[in-house]
C-alpha positions in Angstrom: 3.9 -17.0 -4.9 7.2 -18.7 -4.6 10.7 -17.0 -5.0 11.7 -18.6 -8.3 8.3 -16.6 -9.6 9.3 -13.5 -7.8 12.9 -13.5 -9.2 11.8 -14.2 -12.8 9.6 -11.1 -12.4 11.7 -9.1 -10.1 11.3 -6.0 -12.5 7.7 -6.3 -11.9 7.8 -6.7 -8.1 10.8 -4.3 -6.9 8.5 -1.3 -6.9 6.5 -3.0 -4.1 9.7 -4.2 -2.2 10.7 -0.5 -2.2 7.1 0.5 -0.9 7.9 -2.1 2.0 11.4 -1.6 2.5 12.0 2.0 1.9 15.5 1.9 3.5 16.6 -0.2 0.2 17.9 1.8 -2.3 17.2 1.4 -6.0 20.6 0.3 -6.5 20.2 -2.3 -3.7 16.7 -3.6 -5.5 18.5 -3.8 -8.8 21.7 -5.8 -7.4 19.5 -8.0 -5.3 17.7 -9.2 -8.6 14.9 -10.8 -6.4 17.5 -13.2 -4.7 15.8 -14.0 -1.5 19.0 -14.6 0.5 20.5 -11.4 -0.6 17.4 -9.6 -0.1 17.4 -11.3 3.6 20.9 -10.0 4.1 19.9 -6.4 3.3 16.8 -6.4 5.8 19.3 -7.7 8.5 21.8 -5.1 7.7 19.5 -2.0 7.3 16.7 -2.6 9.6 18.6 -4.7 12.1 16.3 -8.0 11.9 17.4 -11.2 12.8 17.4 -14.0 10.4 14.2 -15.2 11.3 12.2 -12.1 11.3 13.9 -11.4 7.9 12.5 -14.7 6.5 9.1 -13.9 8.2 9.0 -10.7 6.3 9.9 -12.2 3.0 7.2 -15.0 3.3 5.0 -12.4 4.0 6.0 -10.4 1.2 5.6 -13.2 -1.3 2.1 -14.1 0.2 1.0 -10.4 -0.5 2.1 -10.7 -3.9 -0.4 -13.5 -4.5 -3.2 -11.1 -3.9 
């Protein structure tokens, strides 16, 4: 699934994001609204990920949503 699709259906997917990244608050997820770069930035901030690591997690998340 690509990020345009994820962003378009963010209300449907934000629960899965919350399960995966429990340090993100509901307010964080509402503010992000599925925007990949903002989500990557929060993963870097909250989990101490490097940009490459955050991008890898987001790619993996997108692949999991296809299942």
